[in-house]
MDTraj code that builds the backbone (N, CA, C; nanometers):
import mdtraj as md
import numpy as np

residues = "MET ALA ARG GLY PHE GLY GLY TRP GLY HIS ARG GLY GLY GLY PHE GLY GLY GLY GLY PHE GLY GLY GLY GLY PHE GLY GLY GLY TRP GLY GLY GLY GLU ASP TRP ASP ASP GLU GLY PRO GLY PHE GLY GLY ARG ARG GLY ARG HIS GLY GLY GLY ARG SER GLY GLY ARG GLY GLY ARG MET PHE ALA PRO GLY GLU LEU ARG LEU LEU LEU LEU LEU LEU LEU ASP GLU GLN ASP ARG HIS GLY TYR GLU LEU ILE LYS ALA ILE GLU GLU LEU ALA ALA GLY ALA TYR ALA PRO SER PRO GLY VAL VAL TYR PRO THR LEU GLN LEU LEU VAL ASP GLU GLY MET ILE THR GLU VAL PRO GLY GLU GLY ALA ARG LYS ALA PHE THR MET THR ASP ALA GLY ARG ALA GLU LEU ALA PRO ARG LEU ASP GLU ALA LYS ALA VAL VAL GLN ARG LEU GLY ASP PHE GLY LYS ALA ARG GLN GLU ALA GLU GLY ARG SER GLY SER PRO PRO LEU ARG ARG ALA VAL ALA ASN LEU MET LEU ALA LEU ARG GLN LYS ALA PHE GLY GLY VAL ASP GLU ALA THR ALA HIS GLN ILE ALA ASP ILE LEU ASP GLU ALA ALA ARG LYS ILE GLU ARG MET GLY THR PRO GLN".split()
xyz = np.array([
    [-1.0372, -0.7206, -2.3717],
    [-1.1617, -0.7291, -2.2939],
    [-1.1324, -0.6954, -2.1483],
    [-1.2138, -0.6106, -2.0941],
    [-1.1945, -0.5738, -1.9536],
    [-1.2391, -0.6883, -1.8643],
    [-1.1501, -0.7297, -1.7728],
    [-1.1792, -0.8437, -1.6876],
    [-1.2445, -0.8028, -1.5570],
    [-1.2037, -0.6891, -1.5019],
    [-1.2548, -0.6493, -1.3712],
    [-1.1920, -0.7316, -1.2616],
    [-1.2065, -0.6845, -1.1397],
    [-1.1472, -0.7524, -1.0268],
    [-1.2446, -0.8454, -0.9577],
    [-1.3667, -0.8531, -1.0063],
    [-1.4626, -0.9492, -0.9548],
    [-1.4801, -0.9389, -0.8058],
    [-1.4753, -1.0529, -0.7416],
    [-1.5079, -1.0579, -0.5998],
    [-1.3879, -1.0590, -0.5092],
    [-1.2752, -1.0001, -0.5493],
    [-1.1579, -1.0051, -0.4632],
    [-1.1878, -0.9383, -0.3312],
    [-1.2456, -0.8185, -0.3396],
    [-1.2910, -0.7489, -0.2186],
    [-1.1796, -0.7194, -0.1212],
    [-1.2176, -0.6687, -0.0051],
    [-1.1243, -0.6382, 0.1019],
    [-1.1735, -0.7084, 0.2271],
    [-1.0912, -0.7941, 0.2811],
    [-1.1338, -0.8692, 0.3969],
    [-1.1443, -0.7841, 0.5208],
    [-1.0743, -0.6693, 0.5202],
    [-1.0697, -0.5921, 0.6437],
    [-0.9729, -0.6539, 0.7417],
    [-0.8743, -0.7289, 0.6916],
    [-0.7732, -0.7879, 0.7779],
    [-0.6674, -0.6867, 0.8114],
    [-0.5443, -0.7331, 0.8254],
    [-0.4362, -0.6416, 0.8577],
    [-0.4663, -0.5665, 0.9848],
    [-0.4570, -0.4348, 0.9798],
    [-0.4819, -0.3526, 1.0963],
    [-0.6292, -0.3192, 1.1112],
    [-0.7129, -0.3744, 1.0230],
    [-0.8511, -0.3301, 1.0117],
    [-0.9357, -0.3519, 1.1338],
    [-1.0196, -0.4572, 1.1316],
    [-1.1271, -0.4692, 1.2272],
    [-1.0870, -0.4528, 1.3708],
    [-0.9683, -0.5014, 1.4105],
    [-0.9316, -0.4931, 1.5504],
    [-0.9104, -0.3528, 1.5986],
    [-0.8473, -0.2700, 1.5162],
    [-0.8198, -0.1314, 1.5514],
    [-0.7398, -0.1215, 1.6787],
    [-0.7629, -0.0147, 1.7541],
    [-0.6916, 0.0048, 1.8785],
    [-0.7696, -0.0468, 1.9981],
    [-0.8918, -0.0924, 1.9767],
    [-0.9700, -0.1439, 2.0879],
    [-0.9446, -0.2916, 2.1067],
    [-1.0515, -0.3637, 2.1473],
    [-1.0357, -0.5067, 2.1670],
    [-0.9912, -0.5727, 2.0387],
    [-0.8912, -0.6582, 2.0511],
    [-0.8411, -0.7251, 1.9316],
    [-0.7188, -0.6590, 1.8755],
    [-0.6753, -0.5475, 1.9354],
    [-0.5494, -0.4853, 1.8932],
    [-0.5536, -0.4403, 1.7492],
    [-0.4428, -0.4623, 1.6803],
    [-0.4315, -0.4181, 1.5423],
    [-0.4886, -0.5190, 1.4441],
    [-0.5474, -0.6252, 1.4906],
    [-0.5993, -0.7254, 1.3985],
    [-0.4900, -0.8221, 1.3592],
    [-0.5249, -0.9152, 1.2702],
    [-0.4274, -1.0155, 1.2312],
    [-0.4019, -1.0102, 1.0836],
    [-0.3287, -1.1120, 1.0371],
    [-0.3126, -1.1294, 0.8935],
    [-0.2120, -1.0379, 0.8300],
    [-0.1077, -0.9980, 0.9040],
    [-0.0056, -0.9166, 0.8389],
    [0.0673, -0.9961, 0.7322],
    [0.0901, -1.1209, 0.7584],
    [0.1570, -1.2057, 0.6594],
    [0.3061, -1.1822, 0.6564],
    [0.3724, -1.2564, 0.5685],
    [0.5167, -1.2416, 0.5540],
    [0.5471, -1.1459, 0.4428],
    [0.6745, -1.1199, 0.4204],
    [0.7116, -1.0312, 0.3120],
    [0.8589, -1.0048, 0.3111],
    [0.8987, -0.9135, 0.2216],
    [1.0380, -0.8806, 0.2064],
    [1.0538, -0.7311, 0.2287],
    [1.1774, -0.6818, 0.2101],
    [1.1972, -0.5375, 0.2145],
    [1.1185, -0.4753, 0.1010],
    [1.0526, -0.3648, 0.1274],
    [0.9656, -0.3049, 0.0266],
    [1.0478, -0.2184, -0.0666],
    [1.0102, -0.2152, -0.1960],
    [1.0959, -0.1490, -0.2929],
    [1.0329, -0.0294, -0.3613],
    [0.9113, 0.0070, -0.3270],
    [0.8482, 0.1236, -0.3881],
    [0.8303, 0.2309, -0.2836],
    [0.8250, 0.3546, -0.3270],
    [0.7987, 0.4626, -0.2341],
    [0.6683, 0.4366, -0.1617],
    [0.6716, 0.4484, -0.0317],
    [0.5507, 0.4287, 0.0467],
    [0.4770, 0.5591, 0.0635],
    [0.3748, 0.5573, 0.1463],
    [0.2872, 0.6720, 0.1585],
    [0.3382, 0.7823, 0.2475],
    [0.4642, 0.7789, 0.2885],
    [0.5165, 0.8908, 0.3659],
    [0.4582, 0.8993, 0.5048],
    [0.3775, 0.8018, 0.5447],
    [0.3258, 0.7911, 0.6805],
    [0.2366, 0.9072, 0.7210],
    [0.1787, 0.9834, 0.6289],
    [0.1001, 1.0945, 0.6776],
    [-0.0233, 1.1265, 0.5984],
    [-0.0372, 1.0850, 0.4744],
    [-0.1533, 1.1244, 0.3975],
    [-0.1458, 1.0729, 0.2565],
    [-0.1876, 1.1535, 0.1569],
    [-0.2020, 1.1027, 0.0216],
    [-0.1000, 1.1556, -0.0766],
    [-0.0400, 1.2711, -0.0573],
    [0.0213, 1.3393, -0.1700],
    [0.1728, 1.3372, -0.1724],
    [0.2356, 1.2606, -0.0899],
    [0.3803, 1.2517, -0.0987],
    [0.4491, 1.3408, 0.0010],
    [0.5765, 1.3093, 0.0247],
    [0.6480, 1.3776, 0.1312],
    [0.6738, 1.5250, 0.1011],
    [0.6695, 1.5633, -0.0255],
    [0.6994, 1.7022, -0.0586],
    [0.5743, 1.7813, -0.0928],
    [0.4571, 1.7198, -0.0792],
    [0.3324, 1.7896, -0.1067],
    [0.2470, 1.7948, 0.0164],
    [0.1187, 1.8284, -0.0031],
    [0.0270, 1.8331, 0.1094],
    [-0.0110, 1.6934, 0.1519],
    [-0.0633, 1.6847, 0.2713],
    [-0.1179, 1.5569, 0.3147],
    [-0.0179, 1.4727, 0.3882],
    [0.0913, 1.4330, 0.3236],
    [0.1859, 1.3448, 0.3882],
    [0.2986, 1.4224, 0.4524],
    [0.2655, 1.5224, 0.5267],
    [0.3687, 1.6041, 0.5874],
    [0.4299, 1.5310, 0.7043],
    [0.5596, 1.5481, 0.7194],
    [0.6283, 1.4913, 0.8342],
    [0.6404, 1.3409, 0.8256],
    [0.7088, 1.2854, 0.9243],
    [0.7206, 1.1406, 0.9321],
    [0.8276, 1.0872, 0.8402],
    [0.8430, 0.9541, 0.8457],
    [0.9440, 0.8879, 0.7670],
    [0.8799, 0.8328, 0.6416],
    [0.9613, 0.8026, 0.5404],
    [0.9099, 0.7393, 0.4207],
    [0.9004, 0.5899, 0.4408],
    [0.7958, 0.5278, 0.3913],
    [0.7792, 0.3848, 0.4046],
    [0.7944, 0.3159, 0.2706],
    [0.7653, 0.1883, 0.2674],
    [0.7691, 0.1095, 0.1456],
    [0.6390, 0.0324, 0.1367],
    [0.5771, 0.0392, 0.0196],
    [0.4466, -0.0242, 0.0049],
    [0.4562, -0.1640, -0.0541],
    [0.5529, -0.1875, -0.1452],
    [0.5589, -0.3144, -0.2156],
    [0.6886, -0.3891, -0.1870],
    [0.6784, -0.5204, -0.1759],
    [0.7975, -0.6047, -0.1721],
    [0.8599, -0.6067, -0.3115],
    [0.9874, -0.6441, -0.3221],
    [1.0513, -0.6471, -0.4542],
    [0.9708, -0.7283, -0.5549],
    [0.9456, -0.6680, -0.6701],
    [0.8726, -0.7351, -0.7765],
    [0.7221, -0.7207, -0.7698],
    [0.6686, -0.6698, -0.6582],
    [0.5229, -0.6637, -0.6445],
    [0.4606, -0.5534, -0.7294],
    [0.5266, -0.4386, -0.7419],
    [0.4714, -0.3324, -0.8264],
    [0.4641, -0.3804, -0.9705],
    [0.5683, -0.4442, -1.0161],
    [0.5706, -0.5003, -1.1514],
    [0.4530, -0.5962, -1.1710],
    [0.4316, -0.6827, -1.0736],
    [0.3237, -0.7804, -1.0819],
    [0.1874, -0.7123, -1.0825],
    [0.1721, -0.6090, -1.0008],
    [0.0452, -0.5363, -0.9955],
    [0.0172, -0.4654, -1.1274],
    [0.1193, -0.4071, -1.1884],
    [0.1008, -0.3412, -1.3174],
    [0.0572, -0.4421, -1.4237],
    [0.1171, -0.5600, -1.4222],
    [0.0747, -0.6637, -1.5169],
    [-0.0714, -0.7019, -1.4941],
    [-0.1097, -0.7131, -1.3687],
    [-0.2482, -0.7488, -1.3372],
    [-0.3454, -0.6428, -1.3887],
    [-0.3132, -0.5167, -1.3664],
    [-0.4008, -0.4083, -1.4106],
    [-0.4083, -0.4013, -1.5626],
    [-0.2969, -0.4292, -1.6295],
    [-0.2973, -0.4265, -1.7756],
    [-0.3639, -0.5508, -1.8338],
    [-0.3675, -0.6582, -1.7584],
    [-0.4419, -0.7761, -1.8025],
    [-0.5917, -0.7485, -1.7984],
    [-0.6315, -0.6580, -1.7081],
    [-0.7725, -0.6194, -1.6995],
    [-0.8135, -0.5371, -1.8209],
    [-0.7291, -0.4370, -1.8561],
    [-0.7568, -0.3533, -1.9727],
    [-0.6328, -0.2708, -2.0035],
    [-0.6251, -0.2193, -2.1258],
    [-0.5149, -0.1306, -2.1635],
    [-0.5257, -0.0010, -2.0835],
    [-0.4124, 0.0521, -2.0413],
    [-0.4113, 0.1776, -1.9656],
    [-0.2826, 0.2526, -1.9962],
    [-0.2862, 0.3850, -1.9812],
    [-0.1614, 0.4611, -1.9847],
    [-0.1129, 0.4812, -1.8418],
    [0.0050, 0.5403, -1.8285],
    [0.0697, 0.5464, -1.6979],
    [-0.0132, 0.6131, -1.5901],
    [-0.0736, 0.7269, -1.6227],
    [-0.1525, 0.7985, -1.5223],
    [-0.2718, 0.7149, -1.4774],
    [-0.3342, 0.6448, -1.5719],
    [-0.4482, 0.5597, -1.5354],
    [-0.4049, 0.4472, -1.4416],
    [-0.2850, 0.3953, -1.4604],
    [-0.2347, 0.2909, -1.3712],
    [-0.2126, 0.3454, -1.2308],
    [-0.1553, 0.4652, -1.2223],
    [-0.1345, 0.5277, -1.0912],
    [-0.2682, 0.5489, -1.0210],
    [-0.3671, 0.6007, -1.0949],
    [-0.4984, 0.6246, -1.0347],
    [-0.5664, 0.4933, -0.9960],
    [-0.5476, 0.3893, -1.0753],
    [-0.6086, 0.2603, -1.0427],
    [-0.5528, 0.2057, -0.9120],
    [-0.4216, 0.2201, -0.8921],
    [-0.3604, 0.1741, -0.7671],
    [-0.4108, 0.2583, -0.6507],
    [-0.4234, 0.3895, -0.6715],
    [-0.4761, 0.4763, -0.5665],
    [-0.6182, 0.4350, -0.5282],
    [-0.6995, 0.3993, -0.6264],
    [-0.8363, 0.3560, -0.5976],
    [-0.8372, 0.2244, -0.5199],
    [-0.7458, 0.1337, -0.5526],
    [-0.7384, 0.0075, -0.4782],
    [-0.7069, 0.0319, -0.3316],
    [-0.6289, 0.1378, -0.3041],
    [-0.5933, 0.1723, -0.1664],
    [-0.6894, 0.2728, -0.1053],
    [-0.8056, 0.2916, -0.1668],
    [-0.9083, 0.3829, -0.1151],
    [-0.8539, 0.5236, -0.0950],
    [-0.7631, 0.5655, -0.1830],
    [-0.7097, 0.7008, -0.1766],
    [-0.5991, 0.7207, -0.0758],
    [-0.5617, 0.6163, -0.0024],
    [-0.4615, 0.6309, 0.1035],
    [-0.3192, 0.6250, 0.0510],
    [-0.3006, 0.5801, -0.0716],
    [-0.1658, 0.5647, -0.1271],
    [-0.1726, 0.5717, -0.2782],
    [-0.0742, 0.6372, -0.3383],
    [-0.0570, 0.6344, -0.4832],
    [0.0925, 0.6290, -0.5118],
    [0.1378, 0.5389, -0.5978],
    [0.2807, 0.5317, -0.6287],
    [0.3245, 0.6536, -0.7078],
    [0.4499, 0.6892, -0.6949],
    [0.5003, 0.8064, -0.7652],
    [0.5268, 0.7728, -0.9117],
    [0.5108, 0.8708, -1.0021],
    [0.5455, 0.8470, -1.1426],
    [0.6904, 0.8033, -1.1589],
    [0.7788, 0.8524, -1.0708],
    [0.9195, 0.8160, -1.0788],
    [0.9464, 0.6702, -1.0502],
    [0.8493, 0.6000, -0.9947],
    [0.8612, 0.4560, -0.9721],
    [0.7846, 0.3787, -1.0794],
    [0.6663, 0.4279, -1.1149],
    [0.5802, 0.3548, -1.2083],
    [0.6371, 0.3542, -1.3497],
    [0.6778, 0.4705, -1.4011],
    [0.7192, 0.4768, -1.5414],
    [0.8461, 0.3972, -1.5709],
    [0.9481, 0.4005, -1.4845],
    [1.0637, 0.3130, -1.5106],
    [1.0270, 0.1646, -1.5088],
    [0.9330, 0.1265, -1.4215],
    [0.8895, -0.0131, -1.4175],
    [0.8168, -0.0497, -1.5464],
    [0.7337, 0.0407, -1.5962],
    [0.6660, 0.0167, -1.7235],
    [0.7664, 0.0037, -1.8373],
    [0.8675, 0.0896, -1.8380],
    [0.9675, 0.0827, -1.9444],
    [1.0432, -0.0492, -1.9394],
    [1.0730, -0.0961, -1.8181],
    [1.1401, -0.2252, -1.8038],
    [1.0531, -0.3379, -1.8594],
    [0.9230, -0.3319, -1.8299],
    [0.8315, -0.4340, -1.8815],
    [0.8241, -0.4299, -2.0341],
    [0.8302, -0.3089, -2.0915],
    [0.8337, -0.2956, -2.2376],
    [0.9612, -0.3582, -2.2919],
    [1.0743, -0.3244, -2.2295],
    [1.2034, -0.3762, -2.2756],
    [1.2084, -0.5287, -2.2693],
    [1.1405, -0.5863, -2.1711],
    [1.1402, -0.7320, -2.1541],
    [1.0348, -0.8008, -2.2405],
    [0.9533, -0.7213, -2.3105],
    [0.8513, -0.7796, -2.3965],
    [0.7269, -0.8256, -2.3236],
    [0.7109, -0.7840, -2.1964],
    [0.5932, -0.8234, -2.1188],
    [0.4706, -0.7399, -2.1548],
    [0.4943, -0.6157, -2.1933],
    [0.3885, -0.5261, -2.2374],
    [0.4392, -0.4515, -2.3599],
    [0.3493, -0.3873, -2.4300],
    [0.3888, -0.3069, -2.5446],
    [0.3055, -0.1801, -2.5484],
    [0.3589, -0.0772, -2.6118],
    [0.2872, 0.0498, -2.6226],
    [0.1906, 0.0450, -2.7401],
    [0.0745, 0.1073, -2.7201],
    [-0.0259, 0.1181, -2.8253],
    [-0.0764, 0.2616, -2.8261],
    [-0.1307, 0.3092, -2.9380],
    [-0.1830, 0.4459, -2.9412],
    [-0.2905, 0.4657, -2.8356],
    [-0.2840, 0.5808, -2.7670],
    [-0.3832, 0.6137, -2.6656],
    [-0.4515, 0.7440, -2.6986],
    [-0.5124, 0.8053, -2.5978],
    [-0.5818, 0.9318, -2.6177],
    [-0.4797, 1.0430, -2.6366],
    [-0.4993, 1.1247, -2.7383],
    [-0.4101, 1.2367, -2.7616],
    [-0.2680, 1.1889, -2.7861],
    [-0.1733, 1.2563, -2.7190],
    [-0.0326, 1.2224, -2.7370],
    [0.0124, 1.1100, -2.6452],
    [-0.0727, 1.0715, -2.5519],
    [-0.0332, 0.9694, -2.4549],
    [-0.0432, 0.8298, -2.5150],
    [0.0548, 0.7480, -2.4816],
    [0.0532, 0.6095, -2.5261],
    [0.0023, 0.5204, -2.4139],
    [-0.0794, 0.4255, -2.4513],
    [-0.1272, 0.3274, -2.3541],
    [-0.0383, 0.2037, -2.3607],
    [-0.0555, 0.1175, -2.2636],
    [0.0204, -0.0068, -2.2588],
    [-0.0769, -0.1233, -2.2643],
    [-0.0364, -0.2291, -2.3319],
    [-0.1189, -0.3489, -2.3412],
    [-0.0334, -0.4714, -2.3117],
    [-0.0956, -0.5754, -2.2617],
    [-0.0251, -0.6988, -2.2283],
    [0.0140, -0.7747, -2.3548],
    [0.1257, -0.8436, -2.3479],
    [0.1656, -0.9367, -2.4527],
    [0.1440, -1.0797, -2.4017],
    [0.1600, -1.1755, -2.4913],
    [0.1485, -1.3151, -2.4487],
    [0.2542, -1.3485, -2.3438],
    [0.3728, -1.2893, -2.3580],
    [0.4787, -1.3137, -2.2596],
    [0.4390, -1.2596, -2.1228],
    [0.3747, -1.1434, -2.1214],
    [0.3293, -1.0863, -1.9954],
    [0.2228, -1.1717, -1.9293],
    [0.1299, -1.2212, -2.0096],
    [0.0250, -1.3079, -1.9542],
    [0.0842, -1.4379, -1.9011],
    [0.1877, -1.4874, -1.9700],
    [0.2521, -1.6105, -1.9244],
    [0.3238, -1.5893, -1.7916],
    [0.3793, -1.4694, -1.7715],
    [0.4458, -1.4412, -1.6440],
    [0.3438, -1.4234, -1.5319],
    [0.2313, -1.3601, -1.5629],
    [0.1307, -1.3324, -1.4608],
    [0.0574, -1.4586, -1.4162],
    [0.0286, -1.5476, -1.5093],
    [-0.0604, -1.6611, -1.4814],
    [-0.0212, -1.7418, -1.3573],
    [0.1057, -1.7844, -1.3425],
    [0.1378, -1.8659, -1.2244],
    [0.1475, -1.7861, -1.0951],
    [0.1410, -1.6538, -1.1060],
    [0.1546, -1.5686, -0.9877],
    [0.0274, -1.4888, -0.9607],
    [-0.0835, -1.5358, -1.0149],
    [-0.2077, -1.4604, -1.0031],
    [-0.2508, -1.4455, -0.8576],
    [-0.2369, -1.5510, -0.7789],
    [-0.2747, -1.5419, -0.6376],
    [-0.1881, -1.4405, -0.5641],
    [-0.0601, -1.4360, -0.5995],
    [0.0299, -1.3379, -0.5383],
    [-0.0136, -1.1963, -0.5740],
    [-0.0527, -1.1761, -0.7006],
    [-0.0986, -1.0440, -0.7436],
    [-0.2263, -1.0042, -0.6707],
    [-0.3178, -1.0997, -0.6533],
    [-0.4420, -1.0704, -0.5814],
    [-0.4134, -1.0356, -0.4358],
    [-0.3097, -1.0978, -0.3787],
    [-0.2729, -1.0665, -0.2403],
    [-0.2226, -0.9232, -0.2283],
    [-0.1543, -0.8735, -0.3315],
    [-0.1096, -0.7341, -0.3314],
    [-0.2308, -0.6413, -0.3339],
    [-0.3290, -0.6738, -0.4173],
    [-0.4527, -0.5953, -0.4222],
    [-0.5204, -0.5962, -0.2856],
    [-0.5248, -0.7135, -0.2235],
    [-0.5868, -0.7255, -0.0911],
    [-0.5154, -0.6368, 0.0100],
    [-0.3818, -0.6379, 0.0068],
    [-0.3063, -0.5596, 0.1037],
    [-0.3284, -0.4098, 0.0844],
    [-0.3373, -0.3664, -0.0408],
    [-0.3677, -0.2256, -0.0659],
    [-0.5040, -0.1892, -0.0077],
    [-0.6019, -0.2767, -0.0274],
    [-0.7342, -0.2508, 0.0283],
    [-0.7328, -0.2470, 0.1794],
    [-0.6585, -0.3398, 0.2407],
    [-0.6477, -0.3417, 0.3865],
    [-0.5827, -0.2140, 0.4377],
    [-0.4795, -0.1687, 0.3664],
    [-0.4111, -0.0463, 0.4074],
    [-0.5051, 0.0731, 0.4004],
    [-0.5809, 0.0835, 0.2900],
    [-0.6747, 0.1942, 0.2767],
    [-0.7809, 0.1922, 0.3845],
    [-0.8314, 0.0736, 0.4154],
    [-0.9334, 0.0621, 0.5197],
    [-0.8765, 0.0999, 0.6554],
    [-0.7536, 0.0542, 0.6841],
    [-0.6910, 0.0876, 0.8118],
    [-0.6709, 0.2376, 0.8253],
    [-0.6301, 0.3028, 0.7166],
    [-0.6106, 0.4480, 0.7204],
    [-0.7428, 0.5184, 0.7470],
    [-0.8492, 0.4747, 0.6802],
    [-0.9800, 0.5364, 0.7010],
    [-1.0277, 0.5180, 0.8444],
    [-1.0075, 0.3982, 0.9002],
    [-1.0504, 0.3729, 1.0369],
    [-0.9694, 0.4557, 1.1357],
    [-0.8398, 0.4702, 1.1100],
    [-0.7560, 0.5502, 1.1988],
    [-0.8005, 0.6956, 1.1975],
    [-0.8316, 0.7476, 1.0798],
    [-0.8753, 0.8864, 1.0697],
    [-1.0117, 0.9047, 1.1351],
    [-1.0957, 0.8018, 1.1288],
    [-1.2274, 0.8129, 1.1897],
    [-1.2231, 0.8119, 1.3407],
    [-1.1211, 0.7472, 1.4002],
    [-1.1135, 0.7369, 1.5453],
    [-1.0514, 0.8595, 1.6097],
    [-0.9696, 0.9328, 1.5367],
    [-0.8954, 1.0446, 1.5953],
    [-0.9432, 1.1747, 1.5330],
    [-0.9974, 1.2643, 1.6145],
    [-1.0494, 1.3891, 1.5619],
    [-0.9412, 1.4883, 1.5247],
    [-0.8267, 1.4837, 1.5919],
    [-0.7204, 1.5805, 1.5701],
    [-0.6307, 1.5373, 1.4547],
    [-0.6036, 1.6268, 1.3573],
    [-0.5145, 1.5896, 1.2463],
    [-0.3776, 1.5396, 1.2912],
    [-0.3113, 1.6040, 1.3910],
    [-0.1828, 1.5483, 1.4349],
    [-0.1957, 1.4075, 1.4907],
    [-0.3067, 1.3799, 1.5619],
    [-0.3262, 1.2452, 1.6145],
    [-0.3527, 1.1455, 1.5026],
    [-0.4298, 1.1863, 1.4021],
    [-0.4541, 1.0973, 1.2884],
    [-0.3234, 1.0612, 1.2202],
    [-0.2382, 1.1624, 1.2012],
    [-0.1092, 1.1365, 1.1371],
    [-0.0246, 1.0428, 1.2211],
    [-0.0208, 1.0687, 1.3533],
    [0.0615, 0.9860, 1.4417],
    [0.0114, 0.8418, 1.4460],
    [-0.1213, 0.8248, 1.4510],
    [-0.1781, 0.6900, 1.4526],
    [-0.1432, 0.6168, 1.3235],
    [-0.1562, 0.6858, 1.2096],
    [-0.1227, 0.6230, 1.0815],
    [0.0256, 0.5880, 1.0760],
    [0.1113, 0.6780, 1.1291],
    [0.2549, 0.6485, 1.1341],
    [0.2813, 0.5199, 1.2107],
    [0.2185, 0.5086, 1.3272],
    [0.2398, 0.3915, 1.4121],
    [0.1927, 0.2640, 1.3427],
    [0.0742, 0.2694, 1.2832],
    [0.0192, 0.1508, 1.2189],
    [0.1072, 0.1031, 1.1046],
    [0.1552, 0.1969, 1.0229],
    [0.2359, 0.1570, 0.9086],
    [0.3743, 0.1111, 0.9522],
    [0.4302, 0.1751, 1.0561],
    [0.5606, 0.1314, 1.1070],
    [0.5525, -0.0112, 1.1600],
    [0.4460, -0.0423, 1.2339],
    [0.4287, -0.1777, 1.2849],
    [0.4079, -0.2768, 1.1712],
    [0.3329, -0.2348, 1.0729],
    [0.3092, -0.3245, 0.9593],
    [0.4388, -0.3512, 0.8839],
    [0.5217, -0.2481, 0.8675],
    [0.6485, -0.2659, 0.7977],
    [0.7367, -0.3651, 0.8723],
    [0.7420, -0.3528, 1.0034],
    [0.8208, -0.4468, 1.0829],
    [0.7660, -0.5883, 1.0691],
    [0.6339, -0.6001, 1.0667],
    [0.5737, -0.7328, 1.0570],
    [0.6069, -0.7989, 0.9246],
    [0.6043, -0.7215, 0.8143],
    [0.6353, -0.7783, 0.6839],
    [0.7818, -0.8167, 0.6740],
    [0.8699, -0.7431, 0.7447],
    [1.0111, -0.7752, 0.7401],
    [1.0492, -0.8914, 0.8290],
    [0.9593, -0.9310, 0.9181],
    [0.9897, -1.0383, 1.0116],
    [1.0512, -0.9817, 1.1383],
    [0.9973, -1.0161, 1.2525],
    [1.0443, -0.9634, 1.3808],
    [1.0786, -1.0803, 1.4718],
    [1.2031, -1.0804, 1.5245],
    [1.2380, -1.1854, 1.6195],
    [1.1811, -1.1513, 1.7568],
    [1.1907, -1.2450, 1.8500],
    [1.1265, -1.2276, 1.9801],
    [1.1840, -1.1095, 2.0566],
    [1.3163, -1.0907, 2.0489],
    [1.3791, -0.9803, 2.1215],
    [1.3296, -0.8459, 2.0695],
    [1.3220, -0.8331, 1.9357],
    [1.2733, -0.7080, 1.8768],
    [1.1270, -0.6859, 1.9113],
    [1.0479, -0.7923, 1.9104],
    [0.9064, -0.7802, 1.9457],
    [0.8906, -0.7273, 2.0882],
    [0.9744, -0.7756, 2.1807],
    [0.9681, -0.7266, 2.3188],
    [1.0089, -0.5793, 2.3261],
    [1.1096, -0.5400, 2.2471],
    [1.1517, -0.3995, 2.2456],
    [1.0386, -0.3101, 2.1966],
    [0.9723, -0.3528, 2.0893],
    [0.8607, -0.2742, 2.0361],
    [0.7487, -0.2656, 2.1391],
    [0.7184, -0.3782, 2.2035],
    [0.6132, -0.3786, 2.3052],
    [0.6474, -0.2849, 2.4203],
    [0.7747, -0.2825, 2.4621],
    [0.8163, -0.1932, 2.5703],
    [0.7975, -0.0469, 2.5311],
    [0.8324, -0.0140, 2.4062],
    [0.8162, 0.1236, 2.3577],
    [0.6690, 0.1633, 2.3596],
    [0.5832, 0.0744, 2.3107],
    [0.4401, 0.1046, 2.3069],
    [0.3815, 0.1144, 2.4474],
    [0.4248, 0.0253, 2.5369],
    [0.3758, 0.0309, 2.6751],
    [0.4158, 0.1616, 2.7422],
    [0.5407, 0.2034, 2.7204],
    [0.5877, 0.3279, 2.7810],
    [0.5113, 0.4474, 2.7246],
    [0.4876, 0.4467, 2.5928],
    [0.4104, 0.5552, 2.5319],
    [0.2697, 0.5598, 2.5903],
    [0.2085, 0.4430, 2.6095],
    [0.0736, 0.4382, 2.6669],
    [0.0723, 0.4947, 2.8084],
    [0.1746, 0.4610, 2.8874],
    [0.1807, 0.5130, 3.0246],
    [0.1948, 0.6648, 3.0252],
    [0.2773, 0.7183, 2.9361],
    [0.2960, 0.8634, 2.9295],
    [0.1661, 0.9329, 2.8895],
    [0.0951, 0.8735, 2.7939],
    [-0.0314, 0.9333, 2.7508],
    [-0.1331, 0.9313, 2.8640],
    [-0.1373, 0.8205, 2.9378],
    [-0.2328, 0.8093, 3.0490],
    [-0.2040, 0.9106, 3.1591],
    [-0.0762, 0.9476, 3.1767],
    [-0.0400, 1.0424, 3.2825],
    [-0.0679, 1.1868, 3.2436],
    [-0.0948, 1.2107, 3.1165],
    [-0.1207, 1.3472, 3.0714],
    [-0.2551, 1.3944, 3.1236],
    [-0.2661, 1.5248, 3.1454],
    [-0.3921, 1.5810, 3.1927],
    [-0.4999, 1.5716, 3.0871],
    [-0.6217, 1.5512, 3.1303],
    [-0.7360, 1.5443, 3.0397],
    [-0.7985, 1.6822, 3.0266],
    [-0.8105, 1.7367, 2.9026],
    [-0.8709, 1.8696, 2.8853],
    [-1.0130, 1.8725, 2.9391],
    [-1.0485, 1.9832, 3.0019],
    [-1.1843, 1.9990, 3.0558],
    [-1.2757, 2.0590, 2.9490],
])
top = md.Topology()
chain = top.add_chain()
for i, resn in enumerate(residues, 1):
    res = top.add_residue(resn, chain, resSeq=i)
    for name in ("N", "CA", "C"):
        top.add_atom(name, md.element.get_by_symbol(name[0]), res)
traj = md.Trajectory(xyz[None], top)
């Protein structure tokens, strides 16, 4: 039975509502660990070797174990094959991020090997995946954690959309998105006071340089 995501919604936290104006980048970054999945490449939608995410550094979208947890959550909603899972995650992030097949399929195979999910006949030659009782037992005590991952994907997608809406120039949109995700990555990893001051100094200096630039007529 399809469960749906109900009223989880997107709070618009993270880098959302505050933006670059009053209120800064917003709040609610939360804690986290080193991220273990390929991130969005800091530039767009299609990966570092395709269109969209050109240039920049590679990021990490999920803390260790979070992709696995998200896949269990999506399969608890309904049976899906691998491509459908990738598209479902992309939709949760409002098109701003999609995990690579090279990350998703090995994670699915691990879940199969552990008995958390099992393969079932799907459309054509593709096999779908369905939850087992063991998978549901693993997900149940971590449901709030899984919902938080969904929330963060939504916040990231909203932040990307807002950044693109504020900057008319594609290079500026890319640079703004790079900055937002880099700051978010640091926040999830934990920043001590000395590092926070270093980051603030870098941003202050960048702001001064931008202010000194000539304004096009």
